[in-house]
Rosetta silent file (secondary structure, phi, psi, omega in degrees, C-alpha in Angstrom):
SEQUENCE: MNKVAELFQETLGLAPETQSKIIYSLVIIVVLGLVRFSILKLVWNFTVEPKTRYTWKRSTSFVIGFISILLILGVWISAIRNFGAFLGLLTAGVAIALKDPLTNIAGWIFILVRTPFSLGDRIQIGEHSGDVIDIRLFQFSLLEIGNWVNADQSTGRIIHIPNGKVFTEPQANYSAGFQFIWNEMKVLLTFESNWKKAKDLLQKLIIEYAGATSESAEKKMQDASKKYMIFYQYLTPIVYTKVEDSGVLLTLRYICDPRKRRSSENDIWEKVLDLFEANNDMEFAYPTLRYYKQGEDAQNS
SCORE:     score description
SCORE:     0.000 S_00000001
   1 L     0.000  -43.062 -179.148  139.764  -64.094   70.888 S_00000001
   2 H   -69.415  -32.889  176.175  139.926  -66.017   74.036 S_00000001
   3 H   -61.222  -43.787 -178.683  136.284  -67.282   73.274 S_00000001
   4 H   -59.012  -49.548 -175.643  137.529  -68.377   69.852 S_00000001
   5 H   -66.531  -41.833  177.455  140.506  -70.236   71.450 S_00000001
   6 H   -55.090  -49.966 -179.960  138.188  -71.836   74.043 S_00000001
   7 H   -64.268  -38.284  176.532  135.919  -73.097   71.177 S_00000001
   8 H   -57.795  -47.750 -169.802  138.965  -74.533   69.278 S_00000001
   9 H   -67.151  -46.686  173.517  140.083  -76.313   72.458 S_00000001
  10 H   -58.617  -41.251 -174.784  136.692  -77.792   73.145 S_00000001
  11 H   -93.092  -32.409 -168.650  135.883  -78.966   69.707 S_00000001
  12 H  -114.372  -17.323 -177.860  139.300  -79.903   68.277 S_00000001
  13 L    67.483   31.773 -177.224  141.335  -80.413   71.471 S_00000001
  14 L   -85.394  155.638  179.277  144.250  -78.328   70.258 S_00000001
  15 L   -81.355  152.970 -167.782  146.854  -76.797   72.504 S_00000001
  16 H   -60.573  -36.950  177.656  146.521  -73.116   73.150 S_00000001
  17 H   -55.066  -51.015  178.816  149.735  -72.396   71.276 S_00000001
  18 H   -59.972  -38.308 -179.261  148.452  -74.181   68.136 S_00000001
  19 H   -62.362  -46.147 -173.620  145.140  -72.431   68.428 S_00000001
  20 H   -62.431  -38.860 -176.497  146.665  -68.930   68.443 S_00000001
  21 H   -66.345  -44.345  175.696  148.734  -69.872   65.338 S_00000001
  22 H   -54.260  -50.861 -175.597  145.644  -71.034   63.616 S_00000001
  23 H   -70.728  -32.977  174.034  143.616  -68.022   64.462 S_00000001
  24 H   -73.133  -23.728  179.498  146.429  -65.504   63.418 S_00000001
  25 H   -72.028  -41.910  173.035  146.948  -67.439   60.218 S_00000001
  26 H   -56.537  -44.144 -176.201  143.161  -67.097   59.506 S_00000001
  27 H   -62.393  -46.957  178.358  143.232  -63.433   60.287 S_00000001
  28 H   -54.972  -48.990 -177.007  146.212  -62.879   57.797 S_00000001
  29 H   -58.860  -47.844 -170.533  144.365  -64.674   55.073 S_00000001
  30 H   -67.099  -41.147 -179.458  141.164  -62.765   55.636 S_00000001
  31 H   -61.414  -55.207 -178.904  142.851  -59.322   55.912 S_00000001
  32 H   -61.152  -33.800  177.400  145.055  -59.749   52.882 S_00000001
  33 H   -66.119  -45.146  174.178  142.019  -61.197   50.937 S_00000001
  34 H   -55.986  -50.061  177.328  140.103  -57.951   51.909 S_00000001
  35 H   -61.823  -37.043  170.688  142.980  -55.920   50.682 S_00000001
  36 H   -64.830  -46.649 -178.623  143.243  -57.620   47.252 S_00000001
  37 H   -67.341  -24.059  177.541  139.370  -57.191   46.799 S_00000001
  38 H   -79.355  -30.155 -179.395  139.564  -53.450   47.604 S_00000001
  39 H   -66.554  -44.763 -179.717  142.510  -53.035   45.228 S_00000001
  40 H   -73.114  -24.312  176.050  140.718  -54.736   42.419 S_00000001
  41 H   -65.628  -44.403  170.581  137.441  -53.015   43.211 S_00000001
  42 H   -55.004  -56.801 -172.851  139.297  -49.599   42.694 S_00000001
  43 H   -53.850  -45.709 -175.907  140.881  -50.790   39.524 S_00000001
  44 H   -69.504  -28.754  178.867  137.555  -52.006   38.115 S_00000001
  45 H   -75.604  -28.076  179.365  135.935  -48.611   39.042 S_00000001
  46 H  -100.121  -13.624  170.378  138.674  -46.604   37.270 S_00000001
  47 L  -140.023  147.361  177.829  139.267  -48.556   34.194 S_00000001
  48 L  -116.001    5.633 -178.349  137.331  -50.730   31.808 S_00000001
  49 L   -68.181  116.344  179.982  140.330  -51.811   29.617 S_00000001
  50 H   -59.393  -32.337  179.001  140.553  -55.673   29.839 S_00000001
  51 H   -63.476  -46.023  174.959  144.354  -55.680   29.531 S_00000001
  52 H   -64.308  -34.249  177.989  144.772  -53.400   32.458 S_00000001
  53 H   -64.296  -45.072  177.542  142.288  -55.292   34.495 S_00000001
  54 H   -61.324  -43.918 -174.901  144.003  -58.577   33.728 S_00000001
  55 H   -69.200  -43.714  173.643  147.451  -57.234   34.627 S_00000001
  56 H   -55.198  -54.126 -172.036  146.196  -55.914   38.067 S_00000001
  57 H   -57.080  -47.382  169.761  144.331  -59.086   38.829 S_00000001
  58 H   -53.828  -52.797 -178.480  147.456  -61.239   38.040 S_00000001
  59 H   -60.983  -43.988 -172.807  149.913  -59.047   39.881 S_00000001
  60 H   -71.636  -35.411  178.098  147.889  -58.660   43.086 S_00000001
  61 H   -55.761  -47.554  175.220  147.268  -62.395   43.175 S_00000001
  62 H   -61.305  -51.134 -175.956  151.017  -63.029   43.068 S_00000001
  63 H   -60.109  -59.126 -177.965  151.957  -60.226   45.497 S_00000001
  64 H   -58.312  -42.590  176.689  149.337  -61.001   48.072 S_00000001
  65 H   -63.288  -42.147 -179.796  149.943  -64.745   47.891 S_00000001
  66 H   -61.488  -58.300  175.208  153.736  -64.175   48.357 S_00000001
  67 H   -53.281  -45.836  176.166  153.137  -61.887   51.432 S_00000001
  68 H   -55.869  -49.664 -171.623  150.593  -64.343   52.993 S_00000001
  69 H   -63.264  -43.433  177.832  153.083  -67.226   52.805 S_00000001
  70 H   -59.763  -48.817 -170.089  155.852  -65.064   54.517 S_00000001
  71 H   -70.537  -34.846 -175.393  153.587  -63.860   57.289 S_00000001
  72 H   -79.076  -31.286  171.686  151.958  -67.279   57.961 S_00000001
  73 H   -59.693  -45.030 -179.054  155.522  -68.850   57.958 S_00000001
  74 H   -56.861  -38.454 -172.277  156.493  -66.208   60.651 S_00000001
  75 H   -77.470  -32.514 -179.782  153.613  -67.250   62.691 S_00000001
  76 H   -86.362  -12.844  175.866  154.206  -71.038   62.600 S_00000001
  77 L   -83.768  117.932 -174.671  157.959  -70.902   63.188 S_00000001
  78 L   -74.406  -37.072  179.039  158.226  -71.195   66.995 S_00000001
  79 L   -87.281   63.423 -177.391  161.870  -69.883   67.137 S_00000001
  80 H   -51.526  -24.405 -179.585  160.846  -66.512   65.813 S_00000001
  81 H   -78.748  -17.322  177.805  164.114  -65.018   66.823 S_00000001
  82 H  -103.456   14.818 -174.540  165.989  -67.253   64.533 S_00000001
  83 H   -62.498  -37.641  175.731  163.629  -66.679   61.743 S_00000001
  84 H   -53.704  -48.388 -178.109  166.215  -64.573   59.917 S_00000001
  85 H   -68.625  -46.534  177.495  168.809  -67.307   59.944 S_00000001
  86 H   -55.577  -50.685 -170.366  166.201  -70.036   58.974 S_00000001
  87 H   -60.965  -32.746  176.979  164.922  -67.817   56.087 S_00000001
  88 H   -64.202  -51.976  175.420  168.565  -67.307   54.844 S_00000001
  89 H   -59.224  -38.968 -179.229  169.271  -71.083   54.810 S_00000001
  90 H   -61.350  -47.862 -173.393  165.816  -71.822   53.313 S_00000001
  91 H   -63.175  -43.091  179.316  166.543  -69.204   50.591 S_00000001
  92 H   -67.901  -33.390 -177.495  169.953  -70.649   49.781 S_00000001
  93 H   -74.637  -39.988  178.194  168.673  -74.157   49.694 S_00000001
  94 H   -67.302  -45.136 -179.505  165.633  -73.083   47.481 S_00000001
  95 H   -51.913  -45.590 -175.115  167.956  -71.096   45.129 S_00000001
  96 H   -71.408  -50.569 -173.339  170.075  -74.154   44.456 S_00000001
  97 H   -72.987  -31.143  179.240  167.260  -76.671   44.132 S_00000001
  98 L  -122.241   57.358 -174.530  164.979  -74.371   42.131 S_00000001
  99 H   -67.618  -50.851  178.495  167.278  -72.392   40.068 S_00000001
 100 H   -57.034  -58.244  179.074  165.088  -72.497   36.885 S_00000001
 101 H   -54.786  -47.789  178.980  161.737  -71.551   38.551 S_00000001
 102 H   -55.669  -42.139  176.215  163.544  -68.628   40.395 S_00000001
 103 H   -61.601  -42.950  179.351  165.031  -67.409   37.100 S_00000001
 104 H   -70.922  -25.077  175.232  161.560  -67.472   35.592 S_00000001
 105 H   -72.940  -37.087  178.769  160.148  -65.522   38.505 S_00000001
 106 H   -60.785  -38.224  178.690  162.919  -63.070   38.185 S_00000001
 107 H   -68.424  -38.193  175.347  162.064  -62.872   34.358 S_00000001
 108 H   -57.687  -45.830  179.276  158.376  -62.255   35.323 S_00000001
 109 H   -63.967  -43.460  177.172  159.334  -59.351   37.447 S_00000001
 110 H   -62.576  -32.097 -179.961  161.557  -58.013   34.828 S_00000001
 111 H   -72.436  -41.391 -174.008  158.698  -58.231   32.018 S_00000001
 112 H   -75.431  -28.965 -170.205  156.384  -56.402   34.503 S_00000001
 113 H   -94.131  -48.492  177.769  158.878  -53.625   35.527 S_00000001
 114 H   -80.375  -25.150 -178.309  160.890  -53.180   32.240 S_00000001
 115 L    38.877   76.385  170.082  158.056  -54.210   29.952 S_00000001
 116 L   -79.880  -13.302  169.353  160.012  -55.300   26.939 S_00000001
 117 L  -163.387  158.115  175.051  156.703  -56.501   25.642 S_00000001
 118 L  -134.985  179.388 -177.647  152.997  -56.650   27.099 S_00000001
 119 L   -56.124  128.051 -179.454  149.859  -58.363   26.385 S_00000001
 120 L    97.409  -14.110 -179.057  148.749  -57.992   22.737 S_00000001
 121 L   -68.871  143.140  168.138  152.247  -57.220   21.483 S_00000001
 122 E   -93.521  121.584 -173.809  153.631  -59.084   18.441 S_00000001
 123 E  -131.297  165.538  169.165  157.194  -60.215   19.350 S_00000001
 124 E  -130.863  130.600  171.983  159.944  -62.607   18.177 S_00000001
 125 E  -131.966  113.494 -173.700  162.100  -64.208   20.939 S_00000001
 126 L    73.991 -137.039  178.144  164.718  -66.521   19.759 S_00000001
 127 L   -93.219    6.158 -174.424  163.382  -68.566   16.865 S_00000001
 128 E  -108.166  134.606  172.770  159.762  -68.067   18.065 S_00000001
 129 E  -124.896  139.442  177.547  157.409  -65.399   16.822 S_00000001
 130 E   172.752  179.268  173.200  153.882  -64.508   17.839 S_00000001
 131 E   -86.038  128.380 -175.583  151.231  -62.463   19.712 S_00000001
 132 E   -76.059  113.652 -179.423  151.678  -62.311   23.516 S_00000001
 133 E  -109.626   -5.842 -177.763  148.270  -63.695   24.851 S_00000001
 134 E  -169.323  133.991  175.692  149.214  -64.455   28.383 S_00000001
 135 E  -126.496  120.788 -177.226  152.041  -63.543   30.988 S_00000001
 136 L  -123.113  178.314 -176.423  152.242  -65.782   34.161 S_00000001
 137 L   -56.932  -36.791 -177.933  154.584  -66.262   36.962 S_00000001
 138 L  -116.794   -9.662  179.462  156.802  -68.884   35.223 S_00000001
 139 E  -158.672  164.211 -179.089  155.963  -68.523   31.463 S_00000001
 140 E  -127.653  152.926 -178.802  154.445  -66.276   28.937 S_00000001
 141 E  -116.550  138.739  169.781  152.399  -67.584   25.894 S_00000001
 142 E  -115.897  136.972  162.739  152.419  -66.740   22.286 S_00000001
 143 E   -82.451  107.687 -165.128  149.947  -67.322   19.518 S_00000001
 144 E   -61.104  141.897  165.369  152.496  -68.414   16.974 S_00000001
 145 E  -121.232  167.854  179.788  152.977  -66.735   13.613 S_00000001
 146 L    73.198 -131.063 -179.912  155.218  -67.763   10.663 S_00000001
 147 L    58.484 -124.067 -179.386  156.811  -71.056   10.801 S_00000001
 148 L   -85.287    3.828  175.288  155.322  -73.040    7.741 S_00000001
 149 L  -102.176  130.487 -175.618  152.800  -70.083    7.250 S_00000001
 150 L   -74.567  157.062  170.657  153.950  -67.373    4.964 S_00000001
 151 L    48.348   52.069  163.977  153.990  -63.610    5.788 S_00000001
 152 L    57.651   33.246  174.794  153.711  -63.608    9.531 S_00000001
 153 L   -95.933  166.589 -175.859  150.141  -65.094    9.683 S_00000001
 154 E   -71.529  142.034  178.566  149.004  -67.274   12.568 S_00000001
 155 E  -101.350   -7.150  179.725  149.595  -71.086   12.620 S_00000001
 156 E    85.810   -7.770 -178.125  146.988  -71.583   15.432 S_00000001
 157 E   -94.629  148.455  176.789  149.488  -73.083   17.848 S_00000001
 158 E   -95.645  124.143  177.163  150.106  -71.651   21.317 S_00000001
 159 E  -107.208  126.160  179.492  153.764  -71.566   22.408 S_00000001
 160 E  -101.525  120.950 -170.812  154.660  -71.482   26.101 S_00000001
 161 E  -121.774  130.195  172.059  158.015  -69.841   26.711 S_00000001
 162 E   -62.292  133.947 -174.544  159.782  -69.824   30.246 S_00000001
 163 L   -60.104  -33.675  178.443  160.053  -66.173   31.492 S_00000001
 164 L   -50.988  -22.526 -178.576  163.921  -66.782   32.150 S_00000001
 165 H   -61.359  -25.379  176.214  164.314  -66.685   28.284 S_00000001
 166 H   -67.553  -14.573  170.479  164.221  -62.896   28.414 S_00000001
 167 H   -86.800  -24.664 -179.445  167.632  -62.883   29.962 S_00000001
 168 H  -106.289  -22.144 -170.437  169.170  -65.187   27.420 S_00000001
 169 L  -117.821  134.786  178.528  167.434  -64.763   24.190 S_00000001
 170 L   -67.663  140.763 -177.479  167.140  -61.515   22.012 S_00000001
 171 E  -112.351  131.525  170.769  163.760  -59.969   21.677 S_00000001
 172 E  -126.206  128.229 -170.496  162.190  -58.154   18.919 S_00000001
 173 E  -110.229  117.335  173.198  158.931  -56.248   19.327 S_00000001
 174 L   -72.429  -24.253 -170.720  156.787  -55.424   16.236 S_00000001
 175 L  -101.876  -34.307 -172.388  154.302  -53.402   18.176 S_00000001
 176 L   -75.681  151.657  174.122  156.112  -51.334   20.791 S_00000001
 177 L    82.353 -111.833 -170.367  157.979  -48.002   19.743 S_00000001
 178 L   -70.963  -35.250  177.933  157.605  -47.402   16.076 S_00000001
 179 L    77.666   -0.200 -177.960  154.489  -49.714   15.482 S_00000001
 180 L  -135.006  159.590  174.007  155.331  -50.172   11.875 S_00000001
 181 E  -129.973  157.104  167.901  157.604  -52.283    9.774 S_00000001
 182 E   -80.871  138.450  172.238  159.277  -51.981    6.269 S_00000001
 183 E  -124.813  148.268  176.761  158.134  -54.546    3.803 S_00000001
 184 E  -132.463  138.036  173.714  159.782  -55.248    0.443 S_00000001
 185 E  -124.199  128.536 -175.528  158.429  -56.849   -2.769 S_00000001
 186 E   -98.766  133.344 -178.680  160.591  -57.909   -5.592 S_00000001
 187 E  -123.654  117.594 -171.595  159.466  -57.524   -9.243 S_00000001
 188 E  -104.546  116.162  179.810  161.769  -59.188  -11.712 S_00000001
 189 E  -107.392  165.027  173.364  161.557  -57.906  -15.445 S_00000001
 190 L   -77.089  158.686  175.649  163.257  -59.213  -18.623 S_00000001
 191 L   -66.529  -26.515  175.965  166.102  -57.091  -20.026 S_00000001
 192 L   -76.841   -7.200  178.963  163.890  -56.452  -23.083 S_00000001
 193 L   -77.335  158.407  176.485  161.206  -54.733  -20.994 S_00000001
 194 L   -90.719   89.891 -174.764  160.941  -50.987  -20.694 S_00000001
 195 H   -66.815  -26.901  176.038  162.154  -51.012  -17.107 S_00000001
 196 H   -62.280  -50.612  178.892  162.007  -47.146  -16.814 S_00000001
 197 H   -62.799  -41.927 -178.532  158.328  -47.015  -17.476 S_00000001
 198 H   -63.058  -33.163  178.746  157.731  -49.958  -15.261 S_00000001
 199 H   -74.280  -38.401  172.967  159.573  -48.327  -12.262 S_00000001
 200 H   -54.302  -54.319 -172.588  157.591  -45.062  -12.871 S_00000001
 201 H   -66.599  -41.089  177.426  154.266  -46.957  -12.862 S_00000001
 202 H   -65.226  -33.273  177.855  155.210  -49.091   -9.820 S_00000001
 203 H   -64.503  -48.473 -176.920  156.385  -45.907   -7.877 S_00000001
 204 H   -66.060  -41.081 -178.705  153.044  -44.176   -8.608 S_00000001
 205 H   -66.173  -39.164 -178.051  151.206  -47.514   -7.491 S_00000001
 206 H   -77.020  -24.584 -179.800  153.028  -47.963   -4.181 S_00000001
 207 H   -71.166  -47.566 -173.853  152.727  -44.127   -3.269 S_00000001
 208 H   -60.342  -34.757 -176.415  148.933  -44.530   -4.000 S_00000001
 209 H   -84.346  -46.895 -169.714  148.616  -47.610   -1.799 S_00000001
 210 H  -109.427    2.708 -178.047  150.996  -46.789    1.011 S_00000001
 211 H   -66.794  -36.059  170.180  151.301  -43.097    1.098 S_00000001
 212 H   -59.427  -37.213 -170.698  148.589  -42.612    3.800 S_00000001
 213 H   -76.951  -27.367  178.885  150.175  -45.149    5.902 S_00000001
 214 H   -70.216  -33.468  176.708  153.571  -43.348    5.546 S_00000001
 215 H   -63.118  -48.242 -179.660  151.884  -40.104    6.838 S_00000001
 216 H   -63.199  -39.408  176.058  150.573  -41.865    9.791 S_00000001
 217 H   -53.812  -37.797 -176.345  153.975  -43.477   10.457 S_00000001
 218 H   -63.652  -44.521  173.985  155.648  -40.080   10.614 S_00000001
 219 H   -57.071  -48.622  177.511  153.428  -39.150   13.525 S_00000001
 220 H   -59.534  -41.425  172.569  154.061  -42.424   15.306 S_00000001
 221 H   -52.724  -45.517 -178.496  157.869  -41.794   14.688 S_00000001
 222 H   -62.627  -37.681  173.358  157.693  -38.589   16.493 S_00000001
 223 H   -71.105  -37.585 -177.640  156.027  -40.094   19.449 S_00000001
 224 H   -62.517  -46.654 -169.297  158.500  -43.118   19.415 S_00000001
 225 L   -59.187  -21.707 -177.641  161.568  -40.780   19.124 S_00000001
 226 L   -67.176  -28.916 -177.661  160.569  -39.311   22.690 S_00000001
 227 L  -105.736  -40.830  174.336  161.411  -42.720   24.093 S_00000001
 228 L  -119.163  161.021  170.684  163.813  -44.329   21.740 S_00000001
 229 L   -78.981   74.930  178.387  166.552  -43.117   19.389 S_00000001
 230 L  -107.498  120.399 -175.058  164.450  -43.726   16.321 S_00000001
 231 L  -150.817  128.867  172.426  164.925  -41.573   13.273 S_00000001
 232 L  -121.357  134.454 -177.318  164.061  -42.156    9.578 S_00000001
 233 L   -79.447  -40.736 -173.812  164.969  -39.300    7.053 S_00000001
 234 L  -128.517  130.998  173.720  162.312  -40.714    4.545 S_00000001
 235 L  -113.334    1.571 -179.336  159.174  -42.816    5.205 S_00000001
 236 L   -66.253  151.934  179.275  157.719  -42.402    1.656 S_00000001
 237 L   -80.678  148.218 -170.320  157.504  -45.608   -0.359 S_00000001
 238 E  -148.153  149.109  176.886  160.148  -46.086   -2.967 S_00000001
 239 E  -112.680  127.141  179.890  161.254  -48.460   -5.835 S_00000001
 240 E  -103.149  150.470 -173.965  164.974  -49.513   -6.075 S_00000001
 241 E  -117.282  132.755  173.678  166.590  -50.782   -9.256 S_00000001
 242 E  -153.501  146.065 -177.790  169.133  -53.648   -9.531 S_00000001
 243 E   -98.050  131.637  173.783  170.411  -55.860  -12.216 S_00000001
 244 L  -110.964  173.605  177.161  170.307  -59.576  -11.690 S_00000001
 245 L   -58.966  -34.421 -174.911  171.517  -62.501  -13.882 S_00000001
 246 L   -99.969   -8.776 -175.235  167.947  -62.980  -15.340 S_00000001
 247 L   166.132 -167.434  178.803  166.745  -59.463  -15.552 S_00000001
 248 E   -98.889  125.259 -173.106  166.139  -56.092  -14.053 S_00000001
 249 E   -99.550  117.733  176.623  165.054  -56.358  -10.412 S_00000001
 250 E  -108.864  126.423 -178.690  162.689  -53.473   -9.111 S_00000001
 251 E  -110.807  121.324  176.894  162.178  -53.763   -5.339 S_00000001
 252 E   -90.085  121.627  176.952  159.098  -52.018   -3.876 S_00000001
 253 E  -113.000  123.489 -177.667  159.746  -50.749   -0.254 S_00000001
 254 E  -149.683  164.505  175.670  156.940  -49.411    1.827 S_00000001
 255 E   -85.312  132.384  174.744  155.599  -48.989    5.446 S_00000001
 256 E  -140.960  164.515  171.639  152.959  -51.318    6.672 S_00000001
 257 L   -73.509  124.512 -170.443  151.214  -52.534    9.718 S_00000001
 258 L   -60.321  -14.290 -178.092  152.977  -55.770   10.825 S_00000001
 259 L   -87.414  -12.636 -170.086  149.622  -57.571   11.137 S_00000001
 260 L  -119.725   20.787 -177.464  148.633  -56.604    7.578 S_00000001
 261 H   -67.110  -49.072 -178.485  151.841  -57.556    5.718 S_00000001
 262 H   -65.312  -39.975 -179.025  150.300  -60.454    3.836 S_00000001
 263 H   -74.836  -24.491  177.531  147.084  -58.643    2.812 S_00000001
 264 H   -69.801  -40.348  178.993  149.071  -55.641    1.745 S_00000001
 265 H   -62.282  -48.662  179.118  151.259  -57.917   -0.554 S_00000001
 266 H   -58.705  -28.569 -179.516  148.155  -59.466   -1.944 S_00000001
 267 H   -73.788  -47.153 -176.957  146.586  -56.136   -2.750 S_00000001
 268 H   -65.590  -47.231 -176.840  149.846  -54.741   -4.389 S_00000001
 269 H   -60.956  -42.670  174.561  150.491  -57.973   -6.414 S_00000001
 270 H   -57.057  -46.448  173.571  146.983  -57.815   -7.927 S_00000001
 271 H   -54.278  -51.539 -178.799  147.621  -54.192   -8.916 S_00000001
 272 H   -62.597  -29.048  177.633  150.944  -55.134  -10.318 S_00000001
 273 H   -72.921  -37.897  178.827  149.486  -58.050  -12.411 S_00000001
 274 H   -65.652  -47.569 -179.018  146.822  -55.764  -13.842 S_00000001
 275 H   -51.111  -48.003 -176.188  149.605  -53.219  -14.628 S_00000001
 276 H   -76.869  -26.298  170.647  151.690  -55.676  -16.482 S_00000001
 277 H   -58.832  -35.299 -176.984  148.577  -56.951  -18.221 S_00000001
 278 L   -97.313    5.861 -178.056  147.886  -53.514  -19.726 S_00000001
 279 L  -135.158  110.737 -169.277  151.347  -52.720  -20.824 S_00000001
 280 L   -78.445  -17.150 -178.713  152.755  -54.962  -23.591 S_00000001
 281 L   -89.492    9.033 -174.474  156.294  -53.555  -23.174 S_00000001
 282 L  -136.543  124.389 -179.987  156.747  -54.914  -19.671 S_00000001
 283 L  -136.856  141.965  175.988  157.247  -58.688  -18.904 S_00000001
 284 E   -71.803  142.626  177.586  158.128  -60.666  -15.938 S_00000001
 285 L   -88.531  152.025 -179.474  161.451  -62.532  -16.122 S_00000001
 286 L  -159.057  146.346 -176.419  161.515  -66.340  -15.155 S_00000001
 287 L   -60.095  133.056 -176.763  164.066  -69.040  -15.427 S_00000001
 288 L  -131.922  153.973  175.573  164.428  -70.503  -18.917 S_00000001
 289 L  -114.296  137.804  172.859  166.593  -73.234  -20.558 S_00000001
 290 L  -119.083  141.337 -177.598  168.171  -73.114  -23.916 S_00000001
 291 L  -121.735  141.545 -176.181  169.540  -76.134  -25.898 S_00000001
 292 L  -125.540  133.629 -177.623  172.001  -75.823  -28.630 S_00000001
 293 L   -83.626  149.490  171.721  172.699  -78.516  -31.387 S_00000001
 294 L  -123.191  159.105  176.338  176.216  -79.517  -32.237 S_00000001
 295 L    81.617 -148.248 -173.834  177.848  -81.012  -35.413 S_00000001
 296 H   -56.354  -39.403 -173.162  176.032  -81.617  -38.635 S_00000001
 297 H   -66.639  -32.523 -174.334  172.611  -81.092  -37.057 S_00000001
 298 H   -72.676  -34.894 -174.144  173.677  -77.603  -35.873 S_00000001
 299 H   -73.090  -41.256 -173.662  175.134  -76.641  -39.411 S_00000001
 300 H   -79.299  -16.343 -177.613  171.964  -78.004  -41.293 S_00000001
 301 L   -87.843    0.000    0.000  169.478  -76.281  -38.886 S_00000001
């Protein structure tokens, strides 16, 4: 250590106290760098999942960096006995001046500890929906779905949301817990149609299409009920009946993967169209206008 100090003094002409601080700072950086390298080496040896590796790499970078800053500050502050008071004043000033960034850091810690969502989850926070593709110290990023695109499909835009929003905005997670969503499709028939026959055929169709998904959902629900108070009495697809102004409304309700909602609707609608084409006593209802003549024209017609 003395030789290193002498070398610094000869080459740079620095005071002994400054030399010591530089040396200690370099030691702190090297040691903590080796600690980070060792942790990541262990993680890489025990897991091959990209999501887990990414989380560990990001977390260790932030933690090691924060510890390095604190230790180096301790080395360079000459009045080390007053470091606690200095740190208190510094923290108070920073808290006032950097309220939003600190809130975002607290949000990042909340996301990592409480995990309301994680990488790969499909979520909605406030008015924004999308797949979580990145979680950083100050913000997380979503690959947007919905907006001008129907049925929760991707728009191609990336939305960056401050982490502090997790404290002020409600969050909905499509992926965590139950991992399925209920989807509904409305089929409107004319009053003249054989609606009972249509309901029976649609019930058979939806059970044939989504019955296997419902069985898988029951197993997922049992796992989710261990963590959340989730309980559905029935998960089988069903068709509901309702009378509207312009016809009989049959609503198909079924379980589906949130990322396959549009494709499932496409498949079911094609089957429904084939079904109606094959049955002449079933017709779709649609808006119509009727015109009535008055006076002599109406009597003569």
